[in-house]
CHARMM internal coordinates of N, CA and C (Angstrom, degrees):
IC EDIT
DIST 1 N 1 CA 1.4706
DIST 1 CA 1 C 1.5420
ANGL 1 N 1 CA 1 C 107.94
DIST 1 C 2 N 1.2653
ANGL 1 CA 1 C 2 N 118.28
DIHE 1 N 1 CA 1 C 2 N 136.01
DIST 2 N 2 CA 1.5195
ANGL 1 C 2 N 2 CA 121.16
DIHE 1 CA 1 C 2 N 2 CA -179.96
DIST 2 CA 2 C 1.5373
ANGL 2 N 2 CA 2 C 106.19
DIHE 1 C 2 N 2 CA 2 C -70.94
DIST 2 C 3 N 1.2561
ANGL 2 CA 2 C 3 N 113.64
DIHE 2 N 2 CA 2 C 3 N 152.95
DIST 3 N 3 CA 1.4773
ANGL 2 C 3 N 3 CA 122.31
DIHE 2 CA 2 C 3 N 3 CA 176.45
DIST 3 CA 3 C 1.5458
ANGL 3 N 3 CA 3 C 111.25
DIHE 2 C 3 N 3 CA 3 C -111.66
DIST 3 C 4 N 1.2951
ANGL 3 CA 3 C 4 N 115.09
DIHE 3 N 3 CA 3 C 4 N 147.48
DIST 4 N 4 CA 1.4571
ANGL 3 C 4 N 4 CA 120.95
DIHE 3 CA 3 C 4 N 4 CA 174.42
DIST 4 CA 4 C 1.4919
ANGL 4 N 4 CA 4 C 106.91
DIHE 3 C 4 N 4 CA 4 C -118.36
DIST 4 C 5 N 1.3339
ANGL 4 CA 4 C 5 N 116.72
DIHE 4 N 4 CA 4 C 5 N 140.70
DIST 5 N 5 CA 1.4929
ANGL 4 C 5 N 5 CA 120.73
DIHE 4 CA 4 C 5 N 5 CA 179.43
DIST 5 CA 5 C 1.5381
ANGL 5 N 5 CA 5 C 108.69
DIHE 4 C 5 N 5 CA 5 C -115.39
DIST 5 C 6 N 1.2880
ANGL 5 CA 5 C 6 N 116.13
DIHE 5 N 5 CA 5 C 6 N 116.83
DIST 6 N 6 CA 1.4691
ANGL 5 C 6 N 6 CA 122.47
DIHE 5 CA 5 C 6 N 6 CA 176.69
DIST 6 CA 6 C 1.5061
ANGL 6 N 6 CA 6 C 109.55
DIHE 5 C 6 N 6 CA 6 C -105.51
DIST 6 C 7 N 1.3076
ANGL 6 CA 6 C 7 N 115.06
DIHE 6 N 6 CA 6 C 7 N 147.52
DIST 7 N 7 CA 1.4660
ANGL 6 C 7 N 7 CA 121.48
DIHE 6 CA 6 C 7 N 7 CA 174.57
DIST 7 CA 7 C 1.5395
ANGL 7 N 7 CA 7 C 106.76
DIHE 6 C 7 N 7 CA 7 C -78.09
DIST 7 C 8 N 1.3003
ANGL 7 CA 7 C 8 N 117.71
DIHE 7 N 7 CA 7 C 8 N 138.27
DIST 8 N 8 CA 1.4473
ANGL 7 C 8 N 8 CA 122.08
DIHE 7 CA 7 C 8 N 8 CA 178.50
DIST 8 CA 8 C 1.5251
ANGL 8 N 8 CA 8 C 110.58
DIHE 7 C 8 N 8 CA 8 C -123.07
DIST 8 C 9 N 1.2861
ANGL 8 CA 8 C 9 N 118.48
DIHE 8 N 8 CA 8 C 9 N 132.95
DIST 9 N 9 CA 1.4859
ANGL 8 C 9 N 9 CA 122.40
DIHE 8 CA 8 C 9 N 9 CA -178.06
DIST 9 CA 9 C 1.5569
ANGL 9 N 9 CA 9 C 104.42
DIHE 8 C 9 N 9 CA 9 C -101.94
DIST 9 C 10 N 1.2519
ANGL 9 CA 9 C 10 N 115.04
DIHE 9 N 9 CA 9 C 10 N 126.77
DIST 10 N 10 CA 1.4878
ANGL 9 C 10 N 10 CA 123.00
DIHE 9 CA 9 C 10 N 10 CA 177.12
DIST 10 CA 10 C 1.5102
ANGL 10 N 10 CA 10 C 107.46
DIHE 9 C 10 N 10 CA 10 C -112.84
DIST 10 C 11 N 1.3325
ANGL 10 CA 10 C 11 N 114.54
DIHE 10 N 10 CA 10 C 11 N 129.59
DIST 11 N 11 CA 1.4854
ANGL 10 C 11 N 11 CA 116.78
DIHE 10 CA 10 C 11 N 11 CA 175.12
DIST 11 CA 11 C 1.4957
ANGL 11 N 11 CA 11 C 111.06
DIHE 10 C 11 N 11 CA 11 C -128.26
DIST 11 C 12 N 1.2947
ANGL 11 CA 11 C 12 N 114.31
DIHE 11 N 11 CA 11 C 12 N 145.64
DIST 12 N 12 CA 1.4776
ANGL 11 C 12 N 12 CA 119.01
DIHE 11 CA 11 C 12 N 12 CA 177.00
DIST 12 CA 12 C 1.4911
ANGL 12 N 12 CA 12 C 110.45
DIHE 11 C 12 N 12 CA 12 C -78.93
DIST 12 C 13 N 1.2883
ANGL 12 CA 12 C 13 N 116.40
DIHE 12 N 12 CA 12 C 13 N 139.13
DIST 13 N 13 CA 1.4790
ANGL 12 C 13 N 13 CA 120.11
DIHE 12 CA 12 C 13 N 13 CA -179.98
DIST 13 CA 13 C 1.5119
ANGL 13 N 13 CA 13 C 106.00
DIHE 12 C 13 N 13 CA 13 C -124.60
DIST 13 C 14 N 1.3374
ANGL 13 CA 13 C 14 N 118.03
DIHE 13 N 13 CA 13 C 14 N -169.61
DIST 14 N 14 CA 1.4949
ANGL 13 C 14 N 14 CA 123.57
DIHE 13 CA 13 C 14 N 14 CA 177.60
DIST 14 CA 14 C 1.5347
ANGL 14 N 14 CA 14 C 110.71
DIHE 13 C 14 N 14 CA 14 C -72.43
DIST 14 C 15 N 1.3271
ANGL 14 CA 14 C 15 N 115.63
DIHE 14 N 14 CA 14 C 15 N 90.62
DIST 15 N 15 CA 1.4920
ANGL 14 C 15 N 15 CA 118.24
DIHE 14 CA 14 C 15 N 15 CA 175.52
DIST 15 CA 15 C 1.5079
ANGL 15 N 15 CA 15 C 111.98
DIHE 14 C 15 N 15 CA 15 C 92.16
DIST 15 C 16 N 1.2794
ANGL 15 CA 15 C 16 N 122.50
DIHE 15 N 15 CA 15 C 16 N -5.80
DIST 16 N 16 CA 1.4745
ANGL 15 C 16 N 16 CA 123.85
DIHE 15 CA 15 C 16 N 16 CA -177.04
DIST 16 CA 16 C 1.4886
ANGL 16 N 16 CA 16 C 110.79
DIHE 15 C 16 N 16 CA 16 C -150.52
DIST 16 C 17 N 1.3054
ANGL 16 CA 16 C 17 N 115.78
DIHE 16 N 16 CA 16 C 17 N -168.85
DIST 17 N 17 CA 1.5061
ANGL 16 C 17 N 17 CA 124.88
DIHE 16 CA 16 C 17 N 17 CA 177.48
DIST 17 CA 17 C 1.4698
ANGL 17 N 17 CA 17 C 110.10
DIHE 16 C 17 N 17 CA 17 C -129.35
DIST 17 C 18 N 1.3618
ANGL 17 CA 17 C 18 N 119.30
DIHE 17 N 17 CA 17 C 18 N 151.89
DIST 18 N 18 CA 1.3895
ANGL 17 C 18 N 18 CA 120.96
DIHE 17 CA 17 C 18 N 18 CA 174.20
DIST 18 CA 18 C 1.5391
ANGL 18 N 18 CA 18 C 106.06
DIHE 17 C 18 N 18 CA 18 C -130.57
DIST 18 C 19 N 1.3112
ANGL 18 CA 18 C 19 N 115.02
DIHE 18 N 18 CA 18 C 19 N 156.89
DIST 19 N 19 CA 1.4441
ANGL 18 C 19 N 19 CA 118.81
DIHE 18 CA 18 C 19 N 19 CA -179.42
DIST 19 CA 19 C 1.5018
ANGL 19 N 19 CA 19 C 111.17
DIHE 18 C 19 N 19 CA 19 C -140.73
DIST 19 C 20 N 1.3633
ANGL 19 CA 19 C 20 N 117.76
DIHE 19 N 19 CA 19 C 20 N 153.06
DIST 20 N 20 CA 1.4676
ANGL 19 C 20 N 20 CA 119.47
DIHE 19 CA 19 C 20 N 20 CA 175.63
DIST 20 CA 20 C 1.5230
ANGL 20 N 20 CA 20 C 106.79
DIHE 19 C 20 N 20 CA 20 C -151.89
DIST 20 C 21 N 1.3582
ANGL 20 CA 20 C 21 N 114.72
DIHE 20 N 20 CA 20 C 21 N 163.50
DIST 21 N 21 CA 1.4269
ANGL 20 C 21 N 21 CA 122.10
DIHE 20 CA 20 C 21 N 21 CA -178.03
DIST 21 CA 21 C 1.5447
ANGL 21 N 21 CA 21 C 108.09
DIHE 20 C 21 N 21 CA 21 C -118.45
DIST 21 C 22 N 1.2682
ANGL 21 CA 21 C 22 N 120.18
DIHE 21 N 21 CA 21 C 22 N 113.70
DIST 22 N 22 CA 1.4905
ANGL 21 C 22 N 22 CA 124.40
DIHE 21 CA 21 C 22 N 22 CA -174.96
DIST 22 CA 22 C 1.5087
ANGL 22 N 22 CA 22 C 114.31
DIHE 21 C 22 N 22 CA 22 C -51.80
DIST 22 C 23 N 1.4030
ANGL 22 CA 22 C 23 N 117.15
DIHE 22 N 22 CA 22 C 23 N -39.84
DIST 23 N 23 CA 1.5028
ANGL 22 C 23 N 23 CA 119.36
DIHE 22 CA 22 C 23 N 23 CA 179.19
DIST 23 CA 23 C 1.4588
ANGL 23 N 23 CA 23 C 115.78
DIHE 22 C 23 N 23 CA 23 C -79.56
DIST 23 C 24 N 1.3540
ANGL 23 CA 23 C 24 N 118.22
DIHE 23 N 23 CA 23 C 24 N -8.03
DIST 24 N 24 CA 1.4934
ANGL 23 C 24 N 24 CA 120.47
DIHE 23 CA 23 C 24 N 24 CA -179.98
DIST 24 CA 24 C 1.5414
ANGL 24 N 24 CA 24 C 109.95
DIHE 23 C 24 N 24 CA 24 C -124.94
DIST 24 C 25 N 1.3277
ANGL 24 CA 24 C 25 N 115.18
DIHE 24 N 24 CA 24 C 25 N 82.25
DIST 25 N 25 CA 1.4978
ANGL 24 C 25 N 25 CA 118.55
DIHE 24 CA 24 C 25 N 25 CA 179.70
DIST 25 CA 25 C 1.5077
ANGL 25 N 25 CA 25 C 111.76
DIHE 24 C 25 N 25 CA 25 C -55.45
DIST 25 C 26 N 1.2903
ANGL 25 CA 25 C 26 N 114.23
DIHE 25 N 25 CA 25 C 26 N 132.63
DIST 26 N 26 CA 1.4535
ANGL 25 C 26 N 26 CA 121.42
DIHE 25 CA 25 C 26 N 26 CA -177.77
DIST 26 CA 26 C 1.5189
ANGL 26 N 26 CA 26 C 114.46
DIHE 25 C 26 N 26 CA 26 C 90.09
DIST 26 C 27 N 1.2824
ANGL 26 CA 26 C 27 N 115.77
DIHE 26 N 26 CA 26 C 27 N -6.84
DIST 27 N 27 CA 1.4775
ANGL 26 C 27 N 27 CA 119.58
DIHE 26 CA 26 C 27 N 27 CA 177.70
DIST 27 CA 27 C 1.5302
ANGL 27 N 27 CA 27 C 108.97
DIHE 26 C 27 N 27 CA 27 C -85.86
DIST 27 C 28 N 1.3406
ANGL 27 CA 27 C 28 N 117.14
DIHE 27 N 27 CA 27 C 28 N 100.87
DIST 28 N 28 CA 1.4313
ANGL 27 C 28 N 28 CA 120.66
DIHE 27 CA 27 C 28 N 28 CA -176.00
DIST 28 CA 28 C 1.5425
ANGL 28 N 28 CA 28 C 109.38
DIHE 27 C 28 N 28 CA 28 C -137.30
DIST 28 C 29 N 1.3324
ANGL 28 CA 28 C 29 N 115.04
DIHE 28 N 28 CA 28 C 29 N 162.69
DIST 29 N 29 CA 1.4258
ANGL 28 C 29 N 29 CA 122.31
DIHE 28 CA 28 C 29 N 29 CA -179.91
DIST 29 CA 29 C 1.5115
ANGL 29 N 29 CA 29 C 109.32
DIHE 28 C 29 N 29 CA 29 C -152.21
DIST 29 C 30 N 1.3606
ANGL 29 CA 29 C 30 N 118.78
DIHE 29 N 29 CA 29 C 30 N 160.09
DIST 30 N 30 CA 1.3928
ANGL 29 C 30 N 30 CA 122.28
DIHE 29 CA 29 C 30 N 30 CA 174.19
DIST 30 CA 30 C 1.5686
ANGL 30 N 30 CA 30 C 107.97
DIHE 29 C 30 N 30 CA 30 C -138.67
DIST 30 C 31 N 1.3074
ANGL 30 CA 30 C 31 N 116.87
DIHE 30 N 30 CA 30 C 31 N 155.49
DIST 31 N 31 CA 1.4636
ANGL 30 C 31 N 31 CA 123.88
DIHE 30 CA 30 C 31 N 31 CA 177.73
DIST 31 CA 31 C 1.4789
ANGL 31 N 31 CA 31 C 113.30
DIHE 30 C 31 N 31 CA 31 C -159.65
DIST 31 C 32 N 1.3404
ANGL 31 CA 31 C 32 N 113.61
DIHE 31 N 31 CA 31 C 32 N 163.74
DIST 32 N 32 CA 1.4474
ANGL 31 C 32 N 32 CA 117.04
DIHE 31 CA 31 C 32 N 32 CA 179.86
DIST 32 CA 32 C 1.5266
ANGL 32 N 32 CA 32 C 112.39
DIHE 31 C 32 N 32 CA 32 C -79.55
DIST 32 C 33 N 1.3102
ANGL 32 CA 32 C 33 N 117.50
DIHE 32 N 32 CA 32 C 33 N -21.26
DIST 33 N 33 CA 1.5024
ANGL 32 C 33 N 33 CA 125.40
DIHE 32 CA 32 C 33 N 33 CA 179.92
DIST 33 CA 33 C 1.5290
ANGL 33 N 33 CA 33 C 107.67
DIHE 32 C 33 N 33 CA 33 C -127.48
DIST 33 C 34 N 1.3165
ANGL 33 CA 33 C 34 N 114.70
DIHE 33 N 33 CA 33 C 34 N 167.06
DIST 34 N 34 CA 1.5010
ANGL 33 C 34 N 34 CA 118.65
DIHE 33 CA 33 C 34 N 34 CA 170.97
DIST 34 CA 34 C 1.4592
ANGL 34 N 34 CA 34 C 109.05
DIHE 33 C 34 N 34 CA 34 C -62.67
DIST 34 C 35 N 1.3308
ANGL 34 CA 34 C 35 N 118.60
DIHE 34 N 34 CA 34 C 35 N -47.84
DIST 35 N 35 CA 1.4031
ANGL 34 C 35 N 35 CA 121.81
DIHE 34 CA 34 C 35 N 35 CA -175.73
DIST 35 CA 35 C 1.5176
ANGL 35 N 35 CA 35 C 111.81
DIHE 34 C 35 N 35 CA 35 C -57.33
DIST 35 C 36 N 1.3676
ANGL 35 CA 35 C 36 N 115.95
DIHE 35 N 35 CA 35 C 36 N -46.59
DIST 36 N 36 CA 1.4605
ANGL 35 C 36 N 36 CA 120.73
DIHE 35 CA 35 C 36 N 36 CA -178.31
DIST 36 CA 36 C 1.5605
ANGL 36 N 36 CA 36 C 108.26
DIHE 35 C 36 N 36 CA 36 C -64.93
DIST 36 C 37 N 1.3068
ANGL 36 CA 36 C 37 N 115.74
DIHE 36 N 36 CA 36 C 37 N -40.52
DIST 37 N 37 CA 1.4760
ANGL 36 C 37 N 37 CA 117.14
DIHE 36 CA 36 C 37 N 37 CA 176.67
DIST 37 CA 37 C 1.4820
ANGL 37 N 37 CA 37 C 115.56
DIHE 36 C 37 N 37 CA 37 C -60.31
DIST 37 C 38 N 1.3468
ANGL 37 CA 37 C 38 N 115.35
DIHE 37 N 37 CA 37 C 38 N -41.64
DIST 38 N 38 CA 1.4857
ANGL 37 C 38 N 38 CA 120.56
DIHE 37 CA 37 C 38 N 38 CA 176.34
DIST 38 CA 38 C 1.5091
ANGL 38 N 38 CA 38 C 110.00
DIHE 37 C 38 N 38 CA 38 C -62.22
DIST 38 C 39 N 1.2680
ANGL 38 CA 38 C 39 N 121.79
DIHE 38 N 38 CA 38 C 39 N -42.94
DIST 39 N 39 CA 1.4696
ANGL 38 C 39 N 39 CA 127.19
DIHE 38 CA 38 C 39 N 39 CA 177.70
DIST 39 CA 39 C 1.5073
ANGL 39 N 39 CA 39 C 108.36
DIHE 38 C 39 N 39 CA 39 C -60.02
DIST 39 C 40 N 1.3324
ANGL 39 CA 39 C 40 N 117.30
DIHE 39 N 39 CA 39 C 40 N -43.59
DIST 40 N 40 CA 1.4704
ANGL 39 C 40 N 40 CA 120.44
DIHE 39 CA 39 C 40 N 40 CA -178.55
DIST 40 CA 40 C 1.5218
ANGL 40 N 40 CA 40 C 112.66
DIHE 39 C 40 N 40 CA 40 C -69.02
DIST 40 C 41 N 1.3568
ANGL 40 CA 40 C 41 N 114.82
DIHE 40 N 40 CA 40 C 41 N -40.80
DIST 41 N 41 CA 1.5076
ANGL 40 C 41 N 41 CA 115.82
DIHE 40 CA 40 C 41 N 41 CA -179.14
DIST 41 CA 41 C 1.5375
ANGL 41 N 41 CA 41 C 110.32
DIHE 40 C 41 N 41 CA 41 C -70.07
DIST 41 C 42 N 1.3651
ANGL 41 CA 41 C 42 N 117.06
DIHE 41 N 41 CA 41 C 42 N -33.93
DIST 42 N 42 CA 1.4639
ANGL 41 C 42 N 42 CA 114.98
DIHE 41 CA 41 C 42 N 42 CA 174.17
DIST 42 CA 42 C 1.4531
ANGL 42 N 42 CA 42 C 113.55
DIHE 41 C 42 N 42 CA 42 C -58.70
DIST 42 C 43 N 1.3237
ANGL 42 CA 42 C 43 N 120.40
DIHE 42 N 42 CA 42 C 43 N -43.76
DIST 43 N 43 CA 1.4223
ANGL 42 C 43 N 43 CA 124.56
DIHE 42 CA 42 C 43 N 43 CA 176.26
DIST 43 CA 43 C 1.5267
ANGL 43 N 43 CA 43 C 110.29
DIHE 42 C 43 N 43 CA 43 C -62.03
DIST 43 C 44 N 1.3294
ANGL 43 CA 43 C 44 N 117.34
DIHE 43 N 43 CA 43 C 44 N -41.07
DIST 44 N 44 CA 1.4764
ANGL 43 C 44 N 44 CA 119.88
DIHE 43 CA 43 C 44 N 44 CA -179.36
DIST 44 CA 44 C 1.5426
ANGL 44 N 44 CA 44 C 110.51
DIHE 43 C 44 N 44 CA 44 C -64.73
DIST 44 C 45 N 1.3339
ANGL 44 CA 44 C 45 N 115.68
DIHE 44 N 44 CA 44 C 45 N -38.94
DIST 45 N 45 CA 1.4707
ANGL 44 C 45 N 45 CA 120.05
DIHE 44 CA 44 C 45 N 45 CA -179.35
DIST 45 CA 45 C 1.5742
ANGL 45 N 45 CA 45 C 106.95
DIHE 44 C 45 N 45 CA 45 C -66.12
DIST 45 C 46 N 1.2595
ANGL 45 CA 45 C 46 N 118.70
DIHE 45 N 45 CA 45 C 46 N -46.76
DIST 46 N 46 CA 1.4774
ANGL 45 C 46 N 46 CA 119.93
DIHE 45 CA 45 C 46 N 46 CA -179.54
DIST 46 CA 46 C 1.5096
ANGL 46 N 46 CA 46 C 109.75
DIHE 45 C 46 N 46 CA 46 C -60.43
DIST 46 C 47 N 1.3305
ANGL 46 CA 46 C 47 N 119.53
DIHE 46 N 46 CA 46 C 47 N -43.98
DIST 47 N 47 CA 1.4650
ANGL 46 C 47 N 47 CA 122.50
DIHE 46 CA 46 C 47 N 47 CA 177.51
DIST 47 CA 47 C 1.5270
ANGL 47 N 47 CA 47 C 110.93
DIHE 46 C 47 N 47 CA 47 C -61.51
DIST 47 C 48 N 1.3564
ANGL 47 CA 47 C 48 N 119.37
DIHE 47 N 47 CA 47 C 48 N -44.58
DIST 48 N 48 CA 1.4143
ANGL 47 C 48 N 48 CA 123.87
DIHE 47 CA 47 C 48 N 48 CA 177.89
DIST 48 CA 48 C 1.5076
ANGL 48 N 48 CA 48 C 112.70
DIHE 47 C 48 N 48 CA 48 C -55.52
DIST 48 C 49 N 1.3644
ANGL 48 CA 48 C 49 N 115.08
DIHE 48 N 48 CA 48 C 49 N -49.97
DIST 49 N 49 CA 1.4757
ANGL 48 C 49 N 49 CA 121.57
DIHE 48 CA 48 C 49 N 49 CA 177.46
DIST 49 CA 49 C 1.4575
ANGL 49 N 49 CA 49 C 116.63
DIHE 48 C 49 N 49 CA 49 C -60.44
DIST 49 C 50 N 1.3353
ANGL 49 CA 49 C 50 N 115.59
DIHE 49 N 49 CA 49 C 50 N -37.54
DIST 50 N 50 CA 1.4700
ANGL 49 C 50 N 50 CA 122.51
DIHE 49 CA 49 C 50 N 50 CA 174.89
DIST 50 CA 50 C 1.5029
ANGL 50 N 50 CA 50 C 110.67
DIHE 49 C 50 N 50 CA 50 C -61.89
DIST 50 C 51 N 1.3092
ANGL 50 CA 50 C 51 N 116.24
DIHE 50 N 50 CA 50 C 51 N -35.71
DIST 51 N 51 CA 1.5096
ANGL 50 C 51 N 51 CA 122.77
DIHE 50 CA 50 C 51 N 51 CA 177.95
DIST 51 CA 51 C 1.5006
ANGL 51 N 51 CA 51 C 108.76
DIHE 50 C 51 N 51 CA 51 C -65.27
DIST 51 C 52 N 1.3508
ANGL 51 CA 51 C 52 N 115.15
DIHE 51 N 51 CA 51 C 52 N -48.43
DIST 52 N 52 CA 1.4829
ANGL 51 C 52 N 52 CA 119.88
DIHE 51 CA 51 C 52 N 52 CA -178.19
DIST 52 CA 52 C 1.5431
ANGL 52 N 52 CA 52 C 106.53
DIHE 51 C 52 N 52 CA 52 C -56.18
DIST 52 C 53 N 1.3012
ANGL 52 CA 52 C 53 N 118.13
DIHE 52 N 52 CA 52 C 53 N -50.42
DIST 53 N 53 CA 1.4941
ANGL 52 C 53 N 53 CA 122.39
DIHE 52 CA 52 C 53 N 53 CA -175.93
DIST 53 CA 53 C 1.5316
ANGL 53 N 53 CA 53 C 108.70
DIHE 52 C 53 N 53 CA 53 C -60.54
DIST 53 C 54 N 1.3546
ANGL 53 CA 53 C 54 N 117.27
DIHE 53 N 53 CA 53 C 54 N -49.13
DIST 54 N 54 CA 1.4114
ANGL 53 C 54 N 54 CA 121.74
DIHE 53 CA 53 C 54 N 54 CA -179.42
DIST 54 CA 54 C 1.5136
ANGL 54 N 54 CA 54 C 112.30
DIHE 53 C 54 N 54 CA 54 C -55.16
DIST 54 C 55 N 1.3563
ANGL 54 CA 54 C 55 N 113.69
DIHE 54 N 54 CA 54 C 55 N -43.61
DIST 55 N 55 CA 1.5794
ANGL 54 C 55 N 55 CA 119.53
DIHE 54 CA 54 C 55 N 55 CA -178.56
DIST 55 CA 55 C 1.5164
ANGL 55 N 55 CA 55 C 110.44
DIHE 54 C 55 N 55 CA 55 C -81.03
DIST 55 C 56 N 1.3302
ANGL 55 CA 55 C 56 N 121.74
DIHE 55 N 55 CA 55 C 56 N 1.79
DIST 56 N 56 CA 1.4300
ANGL 55 C 56 N 56 CA 122.61
DIHE 55 CA 55 C 56 N 56 CA -179.63
DIST 56 CA 56 C 1.5020
ANGL 56 N 56 CA 56 C 116.00
DIHE 55 C 56 N 56 CA 56 C 70.78
DIST 56 C 57 N 1.3224
ANGL 56 CA 56 C 57 N 115.23
DIHE 56 N 56 CA 56 C 57 N 24.82
DIST 57 N 57 CA 1.5007
ANGL 56 C 57 N 57 CA 120.23
DIHE 56 CA 56 C 57 N 57 CA -175.54
DIST 57 CA 57 C 1.5166
ANGL 57 N 57 CA 57 C 105.61
DIHE 56 C 57 N 57 CA 57 C -97.57
DIST 57 C 58 N 1.3589
ANGL 57 CA 57 C 58 N 114.75
DIHE 57 N 57 CA 57 C 58 N 156.71
DIST 58 N 58 CA 1.4509
ANGL 57 C 58 N 58 CA 117.40
DIHE 57 CA 57 C 58 N 58 CA 176.14
DIST 58 CA 58 C 1.5342
ANGL 58 N 58 CA 58 C 110.73
DIHE 57 C 58 N 58 CA 58 C -76.65
DIST 58 C 59 N 1.2987
ANGL 58 CA 58 C 59 N 115.00
DIHE 58 N 58 CA 58 C 59 N 144.14
DIST 59 N 59 CA 1.4934
ANGL 58 C 59 N 59 CA 119.67
DIHE 58 CA 58 C 59 N 59 CA -179.24
DIST 59 CA 59 C 1.5267
ANGL 59 N 59 CA 59 C 106.12
DIHE 58 C 59 N 59 CA 59 C -77.22
DIST 59 C 60 N 1.3728
ANGL 59 CA 59 C 60 N 116.22
DIHE 59 N 59 CA 59 C 60 N 127.47
DIST 60 N 60 CA 1.4850
ANGL 59 C 60 N 60 CA 120.17
DIHE 59 CA 59 C 60 N 60 CA 175.40
DIST 60 CA 60 C 1.5100
ANGL 60 N 60 CA 60 C 111.88
DIHE 59 C 60 N 60 CA 60 C -56.35
DIST 60 C 61 N 1.3330
ANGL 60 CA 60 C 61 N 114.71
DIHE 60 N 60 CA 60 C 61 N 137.39
DIST 61 N 61 CA 1.4596
ANGL 60 C 61 N 61 CA 119.22
DIHE 60 CA 60 C 61 N 61 CA 174.46
DIST 61 CA 61 C 1.4938
ANGL 61 N 61 CA 61 C 110.51
DIHE 60 C 61 N 61 CA 61 C -85.39
DIST 61 C 62 N 1.2852
ANGL 61 CA 61 C 62 N 115.09
DIHE 61 N 61 CA 61 C 62 N 143.68
DIST 62 N 62 CA 1.4657
ANGL 61 C 62 N 62 CA 117.29
DIHE 61 CA 61 C 62 N 62 CA 174.82
DIST 62 CA 62 C 1.4858
ANGL 62 N 62 CA 62 C 112.84
DIHE 61 C 62 N 62 CA 62 C -61.06
DIST 62 C 63 N 1.3097
ANGL 62 CA 62 C 63 N 118.87
DIHE 62 N 62 CA 62 C 63 N 132.76
DIST 63 N 63 CA 1.4119
ANGL 62 C 63 N 63 CA 120.92
DIHE 62 CA 62 C 63 N 63 CA -178.94
DIST 63 CA 63 C 1.5409
ANGL 63 N 63 CA 63 C 112.58
DIHE 62 C 63 N 63 CA 63 C -133.04
DIST 63 C 64 N 1.3068
ANGL 63 CA 63 C 64 N 117.34
DIHE 63 N 63 CA 63 C 64 N -21.62
DIST 64 N 64 CA 1.4646
ANGL 63 C 64 N 64 CA 122.37
DIHE 63 CA 63 C 64 N 64 CA -177.71
DIST 64 CA 64 C 1.5392
ANGL 64 N 64 CA 64 C 109.93
DIHE 63 C 64 N 64 CA 64 C -72.32
DIST 64 C 65 N 1.2870
ANGL 64 CA 64 C 65 N 115.30
DIHE 64 N 64 CA 64 C 65 N 147.33
DIST 65 N 65 CA 1.4636
ANGL 64 C 65 N 65 CA 123.55
DIHE 64 CA 64 C 65 N 65 CA 175.20
DIST 65 CA 65 C 1.4699
ANGL 65 N 65 CA 65 C 108.30
DIHE 64 C 65 N 65 CA 65 C -108.21
DIST 65 C 66 N 1.2918
ANGL 65 CA 65 C 66 N 116.40
DIHE 65 N 65 CA 65 C 66 N 140.00
DIST 66 N 66 CA 1.4870
ANGL 65 C 66 N 66 CA 119.74
DIHE 65 CA 65 C 66 N 66 CA 175.52
DIST 66 CA 66 C 1.5375
ANGL 66 N 66 CA 66 C 110.71
DIHE 65 C 66 N 66 CA 66 C -123.21
DIST 66 C 67 N 1.3107
ANGL 66 CA 66 C 67 N 114.20
DIHE 66 N 66 CA 66 C 67 N 140.74
DIST 67 N 67 CA 1.4285
ANGL 66 C 67 N 67 CA 122.58
DIHE 66 CA 66 C 67 N 67 CA 172.89
DIST 67 CA 67 C 1.4889
ANGL 67 N 67 CA 67 C 109.34
DIHE 66 C 67 N 67 CA 67 C -153.62
DIST 67 C 68 N 1.2190
ANGL 67 CA 67 C 68 N 118.14
DIHE 67 N 67 CA 67 C 68 N 154.46
DIST 68 N 68 CA 1.4651
ANGL 67 C 68 N 68 CA 118.07
DIHE 67 CA 67 C 68 N 68 CA 172.27
DIST 68 CA 68 C 1.5434
ANGL 68 N 68 CA 68 C 109.43
DIHE 67 C 68 N 68 CA 68 C -90.79
DIST 68 C 69 N 1.2609
ANGL 68 CA 68 C 69 N 112.13
DIHE 68 N 68 CA 68 C 69 N 117.45
DIST 69 N 69 CA 1.4542
ANGL 68 C 69 N 69 CA 117.91
DIHE 68 CA 68 C 69 N 69 CA -178.78
DIST 69 CA 69 C 1.5665
ANGL 69 N 69 CA 69 C 107.21
DIHE 68 C 69 N 69 CA 69 C -125.82
DIST 69 C 70 N 1.3392
ANGL 69 CA 69 C 70 N 114.49
DIHE 69 N 69 CA 69 C 70 N 128.14
DIST 70 N 70 CA 1.4549
ANGL 69 C 70 N 70 CA 120.22
DIHE 69 CA 69 C 70 N 70 CA 176.55
DIST 70 CA 70 C 1.5471
ANGL 70 N 70 CA 70 C 107.36
DIHE 69 C 70 N 70 CA 70 C -102.53
DIST 70 C 71 N 1.3667
ANGL 70 CA 70 C 71 N 116.59
DIHE 70 N 70 CA 70 C 71 N 124.54
DIST 71 N 71 CA 1.4336
ANGL 70 C 71 N 71 CA 118.84
DIHE 70 CA 70 C 71 N 71 CA 177.39
DIST 71 CA 71 C 1.5116
ANGL 71 N 71 CA 71 C 105.64
DIHE 70 C 71 N 71 CA 71 C -115.12
DIST 71 C 72 N 1.3038
ANGL 71 CA 71 C 72 N 115.41
DIHE 71 N 71 CA 71 C 72 N 121.97
DIST 72 N 72 CA 1.4663
ANGL 71 C 72 N 72 CA 123.01
DIHE 71 CA 71 C 72 N 72 CA -178.44
DIST 72 CA 72 C 1.5198
ANGL 72 N 72 CA 72 C 108.90
DIHE 71 C 72 N 72 CA 72 C -96.63
DIST 72 C 73 N 1.2943
ANGL 72 CA 72 C 73 N 114.31
DIHE 72 N 72 CA 72 C 73 N 126.99
DIST 73 N 73 CA 1.4778
ANGL 72 C 73 N 73 CA 121.74
DIHE 72 CA 72 C 73 N 73 CA 177.45
DIST 73 CA 73 C 1.5076
ANGL 73 N 73 CA 73 C 110.02
DIHE 72 C 73 N 73 CA 73 C -130.08
DIST 73 C 74 N 1.3828
ANGL 73 CA 73 C 74 N 117.68
DIHE 73 N 73 CA 73 C 74 N 154.96
DIST 74 N 74 CA 1.5053
ANGL 73 C 74 N 74 CA 117.48
DIHE 73 CA 73 C 74 N 74 CA 177.75
DIST 74 CA 74 C 1.5603
ANGL 74 N 74 CA 74 C 110.15
DIHE 73 C 74 N 74 CA 74 C -64.84
DIST 74 C 75 N 1.3435
ANGL 74 CA 74 C 75 N 110.20
DIHE 74 N 74 CA 74 C 75 N 144.58
DIST 75 N 75 CA 1.4358
ANGL 74 C 75 N 75 CA 116.48
DIHE 74 CA 74 C 75 N 75 CA 174.62
DIST 75 CA 75 C 1.5098
ANGL 75 N 75 CA 75 C 112.60
DIHE 74 C 75 N 75 CA 75 C -71.11
DIST 75 C 76 N 1.3508
ANGL 75 CA 75 C 76 N 117.46
DIHE 75 N 75 CA 75 C 76 N 139.57
DIST 76 N 76 CA 1.4058
ANGL 75 C 76 N 76 CA 117.48
DIHE 75 CA 75 C 76 N 76 CA -178.18
DIST 76 CA 76 C 1.5406
ANGL 76 N 76 CA 76 C 115.89
DIHE 75 C 76 N 76 CA 76 C -74.42
END
COOR INIT
IC SEED 1 N 1 CA 1 C
IC BUILD
């Protein structure tokens, strides 16, 4: 089976983490750790794609690019 790779954005929140997928609006997950959040978003992506297939819709192609970029700015 072919694999699709989507970019996932993980953000720290108050006491947990949240994640979303730019190409899949509404595909979100939360977890207590980064690892848990990644596991949750993987399940959410799979569920989202199953819904696309069930509804006869095309699966969105990955388009976002990810890189780690550090931007240094003066402290206020």
